C-alpha positions in Angstrom: 28.9 13.9 -38.0 29.0 13.0 -34.4 27.1 15.0 -31.9 29.5 16.8 -29.6 29.0 14.5 -26.6 32.0 12.6 -25.3 35.2 10.7 -25.9 37.6 8.7 -23.9 35.6 9.2 -20.8 36.9 6.0 -19.2 39.4 8.3 -17.5 38.6 10.4 -14.5 37.7 14.1 -14.8 40.5 16.5 -14.3 38.5 18.9 -12.1 40.8 21.9 -12.5 40.7 24.8 -10.2 39.9 27.1 -13.1 37.3 24.8 -14.6 34.8 27.7 -14.8 37.1 29.5 -17.3 37.1 26.5 -19.7 34.7 27.3 -22.5 35.0 24.1 -24.5 33.1 21.1 -23.3 34.7 19.5 -20.2 35.1 16.2 -22.0 37.5 17.8 -24.5 40.1 18.8 -21.9 39.5 15.8 -19.6 40.0 13.4 -22.5 43.3 14.8 -23.7 44.7 15.2 -20.2 43.9 11.5 -19.5 45.6 10.6 -22.7 48.7 12.6 -21.8 48.2 14.9 -24.8 47.9 18.0 -22.6 48.6 18.5 -19.0 47.5 20.7 -16.1 49.8 22.7 -13.9 51.2 21.9 -10.5 48.9 24.5 -8.9 45.9 22.5 -10.1 44.9 24.9 -12.9 44.6 24.3 -16.6 45.1 27.9 -17.8 42.6 27.4 -20.7 43.5 30.8 -22.2 47.2 30.4 -22.0 48.7 29.9 -25.4 50.5 26.9 -26.9 54.1 27.0 -28.2 55.3 25.2 -31.3 57.2 22.8 -29.1 54.1 21.9 -27.1 52.1 21.3 -30.2 54.8 18.9 -31.5 54.4 16.9 -28.3 50.6 16.8 -28.6 50.9 15.5 -32.2 53.5 12.9 -31.1 51.2 11.5 -28.3 48.3 11.5 -30.7 50.2 9.5 -33.3 52.0 7.1 -30.9 49.9 6.9 -27.7 53.2 7.4 -25.9 54.5 10.6 -24.1 58.2 9.6 -24.2 60.0 10.7 -27.3 63.5 10.5 -25.9 64.4 7.7 -28.4 64.4 10.5 -31.1 66.5 13.0 -29.1 69.7 12.2 -31.1 68.2 11.9 -34.5 69.5 14.2 -37.2 67.7 17.4 -38.0 68.2 20.5 -40.1 67.0 22.7 -37.1 69.9 24.3 -35.2 67.8 25.8 -32.4 66.5 22.7 -30.7 69.9 21.1 -29.6 69.1 20.6 -25.9 65.4 21.7 -26.0 63.1 19.5 -23.9 60.9 18.9 -26.9 63.7 18.0 -29.4 62.5 14.4 -29.6 58.9 15.3 -30.4 60.0 17.9 -33.0 62.4 15.5 -34.8 59.7 12.8 -34.9 57.2 15.2 -36.4 59.7 16.7 -38.8 60.6 13.2 -40.1 57.0 12.6 -41.1 56.5 16.0 -42.7 54.0 17.0 -40.0 55.8 20.2 -39.0 58.1 22.6 -40.8 60.4 25.3 -39.5 60.3 29.0 -39.9 63.2 28.3 -42.2 65.3 25.3 -43.1 67.4 25.7 -40.0 65.1 27.5 -37.5 62.1 25.8 -35.8 61.7 28.5 -33.1 60.2 26.1 -30.6 59.1 28.7 -28.1 57.1 30.8 -30.5 53.3 30.6 -30.1 51.5 28.3 -32.5 48.4 29.6 -34.3 45.2 27.6 -34.7 46.0 27.6 -38.4 49.4 26.1 -37.9 48.0 23.5 -35.5 45.3 22.6 -38.1 48.0 22.1 -40.8 49.9 19.7 -38.5 46.7 17.7 -37.9 45.9 17.6 -41.6 49.2 16.0 -42.3 48.5 13.6 -39.4 45.3 12.7 -41.2 47.3 11.7 -44.2 47.6 14.7 -46.4 50.9 15.3 -48.0 51.8 18.9 -47.4 53.1 19.5 -50.9 50.5 17.6 -52.8 47.6 19.0 -50.7 48.8 22.6 -51.2 49.7 23.1 -47.5 52.9 24.9 -48.4 53.6 28.0 -50.4 51.8 31.3 -50.6 48.3 29.8 -50.5 48.9 27.4 -47.6 46.7 29.3 -45.3 43.6 29.3 -47.5 44.1 25.6 -48.3 44.5 24.8 -44.7 41.3 26.6 -43.8 39.4 24.7 -46.5 40.6 21.2 -45.6 40.3 21.7 -41.9 36.7 22.8 -42.3 36.0 19.9 -44.7 37.4 17.3 -42.2 35.5 18.7 -39.2 38.5 20.0 -37.4 37.1 23.5 -36.8 33.9 22.4 -35.0 33.6 24.4 -31.8 37.0 26.1 -32.3 35.8 29.6 -31.4 39.1 31.5 -31.6 41.1 33.6 -34.0 42.6 31.3 -36.7 45.6 33.4 -37.2 46.4 34.5 -33.7 48.1 32.5 -30.9 46.0 29.4 -30.2 44.7 29.2 -26.6 45.3 25.8 -24.9 41.6 25.0 -24.7 41.1 25.4 -28.5 44.3 23.5 -29.3 42.7 20.7 -27.3 39.4 21.1 -29.2 41.3 20.8 -32.6 43.0 17.6 -31.5 39.7 16.3 -30.0 38.0 16.8 -33.3 40.8 15.0 -35.1 40.5 11.9 -33.0 37.3 10.9 -34.7 38.1 12.2 -38.2 38.7 9.6 -40.9 42.2 9.5 -42.2 42.7 10.2 -45.9 44.5 8.4 -48.7 45.5 9.5 -52.2 43.5 7.5 -54.8 42.4 8.3 -58.4 44.2 11.6 -58.3 42.3 12.9 -55.2 42.3 12.5 -51.5 39.4 10.4 -50.1 38.2 9.3 -46.7 36.6 6.1 -48.2 38.2 2.7 -48.5 37.8 0.3 -51.4 34.7 -1.1 -49.8 33.1 2.3 -49.8 33.3 2.5 -46.1 35.2 5.1 -44.0 38.9 4.9 -43.7 40.0 4.4 -40.1 40.0 7.4 -37.9 43.1 8.8 -36.2 41.8 7.1 -33.1 41.4 3.8 -34.9 44.6 3.9 -36.9 47.0 5.3 -34.4 45.4 4.5 -31.0 44.1 1.0 -31.7 40.4 2.0 -31.3 37.5 0.1 -32.7 34.0 1.4 -33.4 30.5 0.1 -34.0 27.4 2.0 -35.0 23.9 0.8 -33.9 21.0 1.4 -31.6 21.8 1.8 -27.9 19.0 -0.3 -26.5 20.3 -0.8 -22.9 22.3 1.3 -20.6 22.4 0.9 -16.8 24.8 1.0 -13.9 26.5 -2.2 -12.9 25.5 -3.6 -9.6 27.5 -2.2 -6.7 29.8 -0.3 -9.0 30.1 3.2 -10.4 30.5 2.0 -14.0 27.8 1.0 -16.5 26.7 -1.8 -18.9 25.5 -1.1 -22.4 24.0 -3.0 -25.3 24.1 -1.9 -28.9 21.8 -3.7 -31.3 21.4 -3.8 -35.1 25.0 -2.8 -35.8 25.3 -1.6 -39.4 28.8 -0.3 -39.3 32.0 -1.7 -37.7 35.4 -0.1 -37.9 34.2 2.2 -40.6 32.8 -0.6 -42.8 29.1 -0.6 -43.6 27.4 -4.0 -43.0 24.5 -5.3 -45.0 22.1 -8.2 -44.7 23.4 -11.2 -42.8 26.6 -9.3 -41.9 24.6 -6.9 -39.7 25.6 -7.7 -36.1 22.5 -8.4 -33.9 24.1 -7.0 -30.7 27.3 -6.2 -28.8 27.6 -5.7 -25.1 30.0 -3.4 -23.3 31.0 -3.2 -19.6 32.9 -1.0 -17.2 31.8 2.2 -19.0 32.8 5.2 -16.8 30.4 7.8 -18.0 26.6 8.1 -17.9 25.1 7.9 -21.5 21.6 7.0 -20.4 20.2 10.1 -22.2 21.2 8.4 -25.6 19.2 5.3 -25.0 17.3 4.1 -28.1 19.3 6.5 -30.3 21.7 5.4 -33.0 25.2 5.8 -31.6 28.9 5.2 -32.4 30.9 3.4 -29.7 34.7 3.8 -29.6 36.5 1.0 -27.7 39.6 -1.2 -27.5 37.9 -4.1 -25.8 34.3 -4.6 -24.7 35.3 -3.6 -21.2 37.4 -0.6 -22.3 35.0 1.8 -23.8 36.4 5.2 -24.6 33.3 7.0 -25.7 29.7 6.9 -27.0 28.5 9.4 -29.6 25.0 10.1 -30.8 24.9 10.1 -34.6 23.0 13.4 -35.3 22.6 12.7 -39.0 20.8 9.4 -38.1 18.7 10.6 -35.1 15.8 12.9 -34.5 15.2 13.3 -30.8 12.4 15.4 -29.3 12.1 15.6 -25.5 9.3 17.2 -23.5 6.2 16.4 -21.4 3.6 14.1 -22.9 0.9 16.7 -22.8 3.0 19.0 -25.0 2.9 16.5 -27.9 -0.2 16.2 -30.1 -1.5 14.9 -33.4 -2.0 16.9 -36.6 -3.0 15.3 -39.9 -1.6 11.9 -38.8 1.7 13.4 -37.8 3.2 14.0 -34.4 3.2 17.7 -33.5 5.5 19.4 -31.0 6.3 23.1 -30.5 4.5 24.0 -33.7 6.5 21.5 -35.9 5.1 18.3 -37.4 7.0 15.0 -37.7 6.0 12.1 -39.9 5.6 8.6 -38.3 7.6 5.5 -39.3 5.7 2.3 -40.0 5.7 0.7 -37.5 5.9 3.1 -34.6 5.6 2.1 -30.9 4.8 3.7 -27.6 6.7 2.5 -24.5 5.6 3.5 -21.0 8.3 2.5 -18.5 10.0 0.6 -21.3 6.8 -1.6 -21.9 5.0 -1.6 -25.2 1.5 -0.3 -24.5 0.2 -1.4 -27.9 -0.9 2.0 -28.9 -2.5 2.7 -32.3 0.3 5.1 -33.1 2.6 7.6 -31.4 0.6 10.7 -32.4 -2.8 9.4 -31.4 -1.5 8.2 -28.0 0.1 11.6 -27.2 -2.9 13.5 -28.3 -5.2 11.5 -26.0 -3.1 12.2 -22.8 -5.3 13.1 -19.9 -4.8 13.9 -16.2 -1.4 13.4 -14.7 -0.1 11.5 -17.8 0.2 14.9 -19.4 3.1 15.6 -17.1 5.0 12.4 -17.9 8.4 12.8 -19.4 8.3 11.8 -23.1 11.0 11.4 -25.8 10.1 10.9 -29.4 12.9 9.2 -31.4 13.7 8.6 -35.0 16.9 6.4 -35.2 16.8 5.0 -38.7 18.2 7.9 -40.8 14.6 8.8 -42.1 13.6 11.5 -39.6 10.3 9.6 -39.2 9.4 9.0 -35.6 9.5 5.3 -34.7 9.4 5.3 -31.0 7.9 7.3 -28.1 9.4 6.6 -24.7 7.3 7.7 -21.7 8.3 7.7 -18.1 5.5 7.5 -15.6 5.8 8.9 -12.1 4.0 9.2 -8.8 3.6 12.3 -6.7 4.8 12.1 -3.1 5.7 14.3 -0.1 8.7 13.6 2.1 7.6 12.9 5.7 11.0 12.0 7.1 14.7 12.1 6.1 16.9 9.5 7.7 20.6 8.8 7.4 20.2 6.4 4.4 16.5 6.5 3.6 13.5 8.8 3.3 9.9 8.2 4.1 7.3 9.6 1.7 3.5 9.9 1.6 2.0 9.3 -1.8 -0.4 12.0 -3.1 -1.1 10.8 -6.6 -0.6 8.0 -9.1 1.1 5.3 -7.0 0.6 1.9 -8.6 -1.6 3.3 -11.4 -1.3 4.5 -15.0 2.0 2.7 -15.8 3.6 2.9 -12.4 4.5 0.0 -10.1 3.5 0.4 -6.5 6.3 2.2 -4.8 7.3 1.7 -1.2 6.9 4.5 1.3 10.3 3.8 2.8 12.8 4.6 0.1 16.2 3.3 1.0 19.4 4.7 -0.5 20.5 1.2 -1.6 17.6 1.0 -4.1 16.6 4.6 -4.6 18.4 7.7 -5.8 17.2 10.9 -4.3 18.7 14.5 -4.1 21.3 15.0 -1.3 19.6 18.2 -0.2 16.1 16.7 0.1 14.2 17.7 3.2 10.9 17.0 5.0 7.8 18.3 3.3 9.5 18.5 -0.2 7.2 17.3 -3.0 8.9 14.7 -5.3 8.3 12.7 -8.4 9.0 9.0 -8.0 9.8 7.0 -11.1 10.6 3.4 -11.9 14.1 2.0 -12.1 13.8 1.4 -15.8 13.8 5.1 -16.3 17.1 5.8 -14.6 20.7 5.2 -15.5 21.7 3.7 -12.2 18.9 1.2 -12.1 17.5 2.6 -8.9 14.0 4.1 -8.4 14.4 7.7 -9.1 13.3 10.6 -6.9 13.4 14.2 -8.2 12.1 17.4 -6.6 8.9 19.0 -7.8 8.4 22.8 -7.6 5.9 24.3 -5.2 4.4 27.5 -6.6 2.5 29.9 -4.4 0.7 33.0 -5.5 -2.5 34.6 -6.5 -4.5 33.3 -9.4 -4.9 36.2 -11.8 -6.6 34.4 -14.7 -8.4 31.2 -15.3 -9.5 29.3 -18.5 -12.2 26.7 -18.7 -14.0 25.1 -15.7 -12.1 23.4 -12.8 -13.9 20.2 -13.7 -12.4 20.1 -17.2 -9.2 18.3 -17.9 -7.7 21.4 -19.6 -8.5 23.8 -16.8 -5.7 26.5 -16.6 -4.7 29.0 -14.0 -2.1 31.8 -14.1 0.1 32.7 -11.2 2.8 35.4 -11.4 2.5 35.5 -15.2 2.9 31.7 -15.7 0.0 29.6 -16.9 -0.3 26.1 -15.5 -2.7 23.4 -16.8 -4.5 20.9 -14.6 -2.9 17.4 -14.7 -5.2 15.5 -12.4 -7.1 16.3 -9.2 -6.1 13.6 -6.7 -7.3 15.4 -3.6 -10.4 17.0 -5.1 -9.2 20.6 -4.4 -9.0 21.9 -7.9 -12.6 23.3 -7.6 -11.2 25.7 -5.0 -8.6 27.1 -7.4 -10.7 30.1 -8.3 -9.9 33.6 -9.5 -8.1 35.8 -7.0 -7.4 32.9 -4.6 -3.9 32.7 -3.1 -2.9 29.0 -3.5 0.0 26.6 -3.5 0.3 24.1 -6.2 2.8 21.4 -7.1 4.0 21.7 -10.6 6.0 19.8 -13.2 6.8 21.9 -16.2 3.6 23.9 -17.1 1.3 21.4 -15.4 0.1 21.3 -11.8 -0.2 17.7 -10.5 -1.3 18.3 -6.9 -3.0 21.1 -4.9 -1.1 21.7 -1.7 -3.1 24.6 -0.3 -6.1 26.5 -1.6 -5.6 29.2 1.0 -1.9 29.6 1.1 -1.5 32.7 3.1 -2.8 32.9 6.6 -2.3 36.7 6.5 -5.6 36.7 4.4 -7.4 35.5 7.6 -8.0 37.8 10.6 -10.1 38.2 13.7 -12.9 40.7 13.2 -13.7 42.6 16.4 -16.5 45.0 15.3 -18.6 46.3 12.5 -19.9 49.9 12.5 -21.2 52.5 10.1 -19.4 55.6 8.9 -21.8 57.7 6.9 -23.5 55.2 4.6 -20.7 52.7 4.5 -20.0 49.7 6.8 -16.5 49.5 8.4 -15.0 46.4 10.0 -12.0 46.3 12.4 -9.9 43.3 11.8 -6.8 42.0 13.7 -4.4 40.7 11.0 -2.0 37.8 11.3 0.9 40.2 11.9 -0.9 41.5 15.0 -1.8 44.9 13.5 -5.3 46.3 13.5 -6.9 47.3 10.2 -10.1 49.3 9.6 -11.6 47.9 6.4 -14.3 49.8 4.5 -16.6 47.1 3.0 -17.5 47.0 -0.6 -21.0 48.3 -1.3 -21.9 45.2 -3.3 -20.8 41.7 -2.2 -18.6 43.2 0.5 -19.8 40.9 3.4 -20.5 37.2 3.5 -22.0 34.9 6.2 -22.5 31.2 5.7 -21.0 31.5 2.2 -23.7 34.0 1.1 -23.5 37.7 0.4 -25.6 39.6 2.9 -25.9 43.0 4.6 -23.5 43.4 7.6 -24.9 43.7 11.1 -23.3 46.1 13.5 -21.6 44.7 16.6 -18.9 45.4 19.1 -17.1 42.6 20.9 -15.1 44.9 23.1 -17.9 45.1 25.8 -17.3 43.6 29.2 -19.6 40.8 30.0 -20.9 41.3 26.4 -22.8 38.8 24.3 -20.9 39.4 21.0 -17.6 37.7 20.4 -15.0 38.3 17.7 -15.2 36.1 14.7 -12.6 34.7 12.2 -12.8 36.1 8.7 -11.1 35.9 5.4 -10.6 39.2 3.6 -9.4 40.5 0.2 -8.8 44.0 -1.0 -10.4 45.5 -4.1 -9.2 49.0 -4.7 -9.6 50.9 -1.5 -12.4 48.6 -0.3 -12.5 45.1 1.2 -14.5 41.9 0.9 -14.9 40.1 4.2 -16.2 36.6 4.7 -17.1 35.2 8.1 -15.7 31.7 8.4 -18.0 28.8 9.0 -18.6 25.2 8.0 -19.7 26.6 4.6 -16.8 29.0 4.2 -13.5 27.3 5.5 -11.1 29.4 3.4 -9.7 26.2 1.8 -9.0 24.4 5.1 -10.4 20.9 5.7 -12.1 21.4 9.0 -13.9 24.2 10.8 -14.7 23.7 14.5 -15.9 25.9 17.4 -15.9 25.0 21.1 -16.8 26.8 24.4 -14.7 26.5 27.5 -11.9 24.7 25.7 -8.5 24.1 27.3 -5.1 22.8 26.3 -3.7 19.8 28.0 -0.7 17.7 26.9 -0.2 20.1 24.0 -3.7 19.4 22.6 -7.2 20.8 22.8 -9.4 18.9 25.3 -12.7 19.6 23.6 -13.6 18.7 20.0 -16.7 18.0 18.0 -17.8 14.5 17.0 -17.0 13.7 13.3 -14.5 16.5 13.0 -12.0 16.0 15.8 -9.4 18.7 16.1 -7.2 18.3 19.1 -3.7 18.5 17.5 -2.1 21.9 17.2 0.4 22.8 14.5 3.5 24.6 15.9 3.2 27.2 13.2 -0.5 27.8 13.6 -1.6 31.4 13.7 -3.4 32.0 16.9 -5.6 35.2 17.4 -6.2 35.9 21.1 -8.7 38.3 22.6 -8.2 39.0 26.3 -9.2 41.6 28.9 -12.3 42.4 26.8 -10.6 44.7 24.3 -7.0 43.6 24.1 -5.7 41.5 21.2 -2.6 39.5 20.4 -1.3 37.0 17.8 0.8 34.1 19.0 1.9 30.7 17.5 0.6 27.2 17.9 3.8 26.4 19.8 2.9 29.2 22.3 -0.7 27.9 22.7 0.5 24.4 23.4 2.2 25.7 26.6 -0.9 27.3 28.1 -1.8 25.9 31.5 -4.6 23.4 31.5 -6.6 25.6 33.8 -7.0 28.4 31.2 -10.4 28.2 29.6 -11.3 29.9 26.3 -13.8 29.7 23.5 -12.1 28.4 20.4 -12.7 28.7 16.7 -10.4 26.5 14.7 -9.4 25.9 11.0 -7.6 22.6 10.5 -6.0 20.6 7.8 -5.7 16.8 7.8 -2.4 14.9 7.7 -2.1 11.1 8.1 -5.7 11.0 9.4 -5.0 13.6 12.1 -6.5 17.1 11.9 -4.0 19.8 12.8 -5.2 23.2 13.8 -3.6 25.8 11.5 -5.6 28.9 12.4 -7.1 29.4 15.9 -9.1 32.2 17.6 -8.8 31.8 21.3 -11.3 34.1 23.1 -10.4 34.7 26.7 -13.2 37.3 26.9 -12.6 39.4 30.1 -9.8 37.2 31.5 -6.1 38.1 31.5 -3.7 36.7 28.9 -2.7 33.1 29.5 0.6 32.6 30.1 9.4 15.2 37.2 10.3 12.1 38.5 13.4 10.1 39.2 12.1 7.2 37.0 14.4 6.2 34.2 13.6 4.3 31.1 15.7 2.6 28.4 15.0 0.7 25.2 17.1 -2.5 25.3 19.4 -3.1 22.3 21.3 -6.1 23.7 22.1 -7.9 26.9 25.5 -9.4 27.9 27.1 -10.9 31.0 29.9 -9.2 32.9 31.7 -9.3 36.2 33.0 -6.8 38.7 36.5 -6.8 40.1 35.3 -9.4 42.7 34.2 -11.7 39.9 30.5 -11.4 40.8 28.3 -11.9 37.8 26.2 -9.0 36.4 23.7 -8.6 33.7 25.0 -5.8 31.4 22.2 -4.0 29.5 22.9 -1.6 26.6 19.8 0.6 26.3 18.7 3.9 24.7 17.4 6.3 27.4 16.1 9.0 25.0 19.3 11.0 24.7 22.1 8.4 24.6 23.0 4.7 24.7 23.8 3.8 28.3 25.5 0.7 29.8 23.5 -0.5 32.8 24.8 -3.2 35.3 22.3 -5.2 37.3 23.2 -8.0 39.8 19.7 -9.6 39.5 20.5 -12.4 37.1 17.0 -13.9 37.5 15.4 -11.2 35.4 14.8 -12.1 31.7 15.5 -9.1 29.6 15.9 -9.1 25.8 16.2 -6.9 22.8 13.1 -4.9 22.3 12.2 -4.6 26.0 12.0 -1.3 27.8 13.4 -1.4 31.3 12.4 1.0 34.1 15.3 1.5 36.4 16.7 3.4 39.3 20.4 4.2 39.7 22.1 2.7 42.7 25.6 4.0 42.2 28.7 2.5 40.6 30.1 -1.0 40.2 33.9 -1.4 39.8 35.1 -3.5 36.9 38.4 -4.1 35.2 37.3 -1.5 32.6 36.5 1.1 35.2 33.4 2.2 37.1 30.0 1.3 35.5 26.5 2.4 36.4 24.8 0.0 38.8 21.0 -0.1 38.6 17.9 -1.8 40.0 15.5 -2.9 37.3 12.1 -2.0 38.7 9.9 -3.0 35.7 10.3 -4.7 32.3 8.0 -3.7 29.5 7.4 -5.8 26.4 7.0 -9.2 28.1 4.6 -11.3 30.2 2.0 -9.1 31.9 3.6 -6.0 30.5 3.4 -7.2 26.9 3.6 -4.8 24.0 0.6 -3.8 21.9 1.4 -3.2 18.3 0.2 0.1 16.8 0.4 2.7 14.2 1.3 6.1 15.6 -0.2 8.5 13.0 0.2 11.9 14.5 0.7 14.0 17.6 3.7 15.7 19.2 6.3 15.2 21.9 9.4 17.0 23.0 12.2 17.4 25.5 9.7 18.3 28.2 8.3 14.7 27.8 4.8 16.0 27.5 2.5 15.7 24.5 -0.1 13.5 22.8 0.3 10.5 20.5 -2.6 9.5 18.1 -2.5 5.7 18.1 -4.3 2.9 16.4 -3.8 -0.5 18.1 -3.7 -3.5 15.8 -2.4 -7.0 15.3 -1.8 -6.4 11.6 1.3 -5.0 10.0 -0.6 -2.3 8.0 -3.7 -0.3 9.1 -6.3 1.2 6.8 -6.5 4.9 6.1 -9.1 7.0 7.9 -8.9 4.8 11.0 -10.2 6.3 14.3 -7.1 6.9 16.4 -6.9 7.1 20.1 -5.2 10.0 21.8 -2.7 8.9 24.4 -1.6 11.7 26.8 2.0 11.7 27.7 3.0 13.5 30.9 6.3 13.0 32.8 4.3 13.1 36.1 2.3 10.1 34.9 5.4 7.9 34.3 5.0 8.2 30.5 7.7 8.3 27.8 8.2 7.9 24.1 11.5 6.3 22.9 12.6 6.7 19.3 14.7 3.9 17.9 15.3 1.7 14.9 13.7 -1.6 16.2 15.9 -3.7 13.9 19.0 -2.5 15.8 20.5 -4.9 18.3 24.0 -3.8 18.9 25.6 -2.2 22.0 26.8 0.8 19.9 23.5 1.5 18.3 21.8 4.8 19.0 18.2 6.1 18.8 16.8 9.5 17.9 17.3 12.1 20.7 14.4 14.2 21.8 14.0 17.7 20.5 11.5 20.4 21.0 8.0 19.9 19.4 8.6 16.6 17.6 6.0 15.9 14.9 5.0 12.3 15.4 3.4 12.1 11.9 7.0 12.2 10.5 7.3 8.5 11.5 4.1 7.3 9.8 4.8 5.4 6.7 2.1 5.7 4.0 1.8 2.6 1.8 -0.8 4.2 -0.5 -3.6 2.1 0.9 -2.8 2.5 4.6 0.0 3.0 7.1 2.7 0.7 8.3 2.7 -0.4 11.9 5.5 1.7 13.4 5.3 1.4 17.2 4.5 -0.7 20.3 3.0 0.6 23.5 2.1 -0.4 27.1 -0.7 1.6 28.8 -2.4 1.3 32.2 -4.9 3.3 34.2 -5.2 3.7 38.0 -8.1 2.8 40.2 -9.8 6.2 39.3 -9.5 5.6 35.6 -6.8 8.1 35.3 -3.7 7.6 33.1 -1.0 5.4 34.7 1.9 4.1 32.8 2.3 5.1 29.1 5.3 3.6 27.5 5.6 4.0 23.7 8.4 2.9 21.4 8.3 4.4 17.9 10.4 3.1 15.1 12.3 5.9 13.4 12.2 4.1 10.0 8.4 4.0 10.0 8.2 0.2 10.0 8.3 -1.9 13.2 10.5 -5.0 13.4 8.0 -7.6 14.5 10.7 -9.6 16.3 10.4 -7.3 19.3 6.8 -8.4 20.0 7.7 -12.1 20.0 
């Protein structure tokens, strides 16, 4: 039997307005509509539950038999029916009557508009298959039971889920005919009907006999999209049956190639299939032969070995001899399928795996494994994405994937967004021949149970009732996935492949302002992340920790003017009515990467001005939770975005928890202690990145240099009468606007070019911009590493470049490979994250920028001109 998969899918899908109401597989209706056997309605609907008339069924049978929808040639044939004289279907009815396919309600009455039953439709199809109605017992008082038996025997009733004696819905009439297309025709031989020919092969099917179809049966070894097209190529090998005839020995066909296949059958790769076609470039369908195949799909870690057999989901499967393991379609020379699967460790446990038996024996002969790398999306462009690899790039069966994944070569979800975690897999694992990108799930919650030790490969944690098993530890954070921790993990199936955050909820962190005793119990007052104040009775045992160690609390009160005690950052968790509080420090960072404290800190250019050697924290995350103490005993919680806008004259003691991203530490939780102080609360210079330069003339035919440049918000056309200046693509011009110049195309902007950057004494310095922020106010900080190379190592020491409009500084965001006058860059927006433009190669970062920087005679910042490539990779031509 054929798996119910597809047929005649070289035709386009019908896409009816009531598609959701169609219960049969969409291929059934789409196929028959494409063949003209059934039709939709003018309003775009199919009306799947509408019933079929006897006349409509006659037309369907006619098209099935002839491949033609015009039966007008039979309109004037003689008939015994007196009620079809001018009926639209009279030609179809007369044709079918002449072949004995249909009968009337009486000798003279066909009753064309009566509803046909599924039983009557099945009888018509049985006659189409070759049964003689009289000889096969399809007439007389027992015709119904005989019809039922033969229809079932010939596979016509598969997936026909409707009353056999009531009016037949349109969708199930289509299902009956669909089943008949691949049913072998029958002949009378040796006093019985048979579907076998004299060579003991199958008789031709209805599709083969009446529609001119051919078929082959073999192993689908190749299936992939044709270059630049929406259709596919396929190769079928070891063909053991052709047009119903079984092939043996030297007659077995080694392979046959097919092209222009409209539907994706990649999921059937390496299975035994039947291909229906007219020509090698006119494939109508590919079916999986379920009697010949055993296919088990899951994740590699879910397979195992038991007594020399492959085990999956409690069932054991014998192995063929030989049997082979393929990772990314390459033979890994494994001892056997079961042993290989049983030995899976780390991230390989989460690889997709398919065990296949394709030789009619049900013994597993092949295990196909698809490796993948874990990455996080850092930027989404118009036709590409940038990703940062977190695990497994270039190892354990993977090629080394690029960090810039372009739509021409990579297929990724249309709804993908920045910070999504994804699995990246090789092109051999996809139907379209592109590198494949699929989303991975991010699970956040409290760990309620654990099993084994975090250092063991089989370590398991349970979150929200689901248990996840460790599949690697690429960032060394699994040790922090402890009982009762609230964490975020990246999962694939029931495996976690990356730890995103070991302290996923900032609300578990607060600012403790005092500890005092009530009776014999210690009570702490904590300002929570939502700004509320909570009195927390500490547990009698292990209720208070300092420097990572349980100890007895010491009473203090920070709300004392000119006092010596300051509030502290703490993490807390509730146990019954009591709390456990941990004072945060270098030894207790609540899962963050960096803990830092500073006195008399300030914010300038959206960054902290004071940091500690070896654990620099100057960058501030917009979404950081910032606890503020002011006016001695007043408290407030603001965001990192708010903190960035504080005046640089406001001094405060800071306690910071930070996480690293692209070698830059970003403050995620901050305590800003203003102590007794109150709560904190350009120029005419223009710049443009030059895309291209042309010559033009005004209405007096004076020659001008015409510069097309990106000014940070739009592409502008600038006219300069100084023809001596050499300006080219990749320069940045500093200009002032003089007025308008009249041209034959209207008034244009006349400018004076004051400076040119990117040439001579103002030459560019190549760099990798790895982090920082910038925005519409043109103030911020860029973390830059200058280099002459094209890639910089990870963990480099970046330099912070301050950007302030008053200092004649600017960042322009463009694609440096653009050189047309209609090209546009990326407009400035609030709080732009510069790490979005860093392209991680796995071993380092691509050079993505150029800059020009000066200082004045006092050593203060002068000019700061930076060009960042929005694709994450600089076009080196602009530095030449």
